[in-house]
Wavefront OBJ file of the C-alpha trace (Angstrom):
o trace
v 89.450 85.471 96.094
v 92.006 82.855 97.100
v 94.184 81.034 94.601
v 92.501 77.719 95.453
v 89.114 79.155 94.526
v 90.560 80.514 91.292
v 92.102 77.120 90.489
v 88.852 75.294 91.271
v 86.775 77.594 89.067
v 89.310 77.321 86.230
v 89.255 73.521 86.607
v 85.464 73.470 86.258
v 85.525 75.816 83.252
v 88.276 73.708 81.641
v 86.244 70.489 81.947
v 83.083 72.138 80.620
v 84.975 73.467 77.606
v 86.627 70.067 77.063
v 83.257 68.350 76.795
v 82.114 71.047 74.369
v 85.263 70.633 72.231
v 85.436 66.814 72.158
v 82.966 66.301 69.263
v 84.696 68.804 66.967
v 86.110 67.221 63.813
v 85.393 63.624 64.779
v 84.418 61.197 62.045
v 83.369 57.669 62.843
v 84.786 54.529 61.295
v 81.416 53.983 59.620
v 81.525 57.435 57.991
v 85.098 56.850 56.821
v 84.260 53.358 55.531
v 87.164 51.804 57.467
v 85.668 49.642 60.224
v 88.391 47.728 62.073
v 87.366 44.206 63.069
v 86.156 43.946 66.671
v 85.508 47.667 67.121
v 82.335 49.698 67.213
v 81.472 51.380 63.907
v 80.828 54.625 65.823
v 84.384 54.737 67.177
v 86.406 57.692 65.885
v 88.989 57.195 63.154
v 91.284 59.960 64.458
v 90.395 61.654 67.708
v 92.975 64.484 67.638
v 93.074 64.648 71.422
v 96.286 66.705 71.713
v 94.873 69.489 69.557
v 91.598 69.381 71.481
v 93.444 69.667 74.802
v 95.359 72.679 73.464
v 92.162 74.333 72.196
v 90.432 73.575 75.484
v 93.213 75.269 77.429
v 93.172 78.358 75.203
v 89.379 78.750 75.113
v 88.947 78.101 78.835
v 91.747 80.567 79.618
v 89.963 83.275 77.622
v 86.572 82.477 79.166
v 87.987 82.361 82.675
v 89.838 85.617 82.059
v 86.598 87.314 81.038
v 84.732 85.909 84.039
v 87.538 86.936 86.394
v 87.700 90.443 84.895
v 83.922 90.837 85.315
v 84.208 89.680 88.931
v 87.169 91.907 89.866
v 85.775 95.048 88.230
v 82.279 94.334 89.600
v 80.854 94.614 86.086
v 78.511 91.738 86.936
v 77.544 91.234 90.558
v 75.663 88.443 92.293
v 72.690 90.781 92.640
v 72.686 91.311 88.864
v 72.641 87.553 88.309
v 69.883 87.043 90.868
v 67.766 89.720 89.164
v 68.457 88.183 85.756
v 67.320 84.754 86.966
v 64.203 86.214 88.614
v 65.336 85.595 92.179
v 65.129 89.306 93.085
v 62.625 91.864 91.955
v 64.166 94.985 90.487
l 1 2 3 4 5 6 7 8 9 10 11 12 13 14 15 16 17 18 19 20 21 22 23 24 25 26 27 28 29 30 31 32 33 34 35 36 37 38 39 40 41 42 43 44 45 46 47 48 49 50 51 52 53 54 55 56 57 58 59 60 61 62 63 64 65 66 67 68 69 70 71 72 73 74 75 76 77 78 79 80 81 82 83 84 85 86 87 88 89 90
């Protein structure tokens, strides 16, 4: 597998994990009772984006590492996935 393929797959995993991590720990201005004039009440009070980016990088690195290990050691093959999804009869 080329390094560009590895980078592309990691990039996709990173973005998927980011969208899963974004809602963690967010409280809206309405929930906090501190609505700033001219803003939406559903806007977050503190978004904590730096921590979320760090967590995203760590979690996606672990997930990608597991996927890469399974690919390199042939623990899970494309035929296994096709059988699991019902594309091939076992």
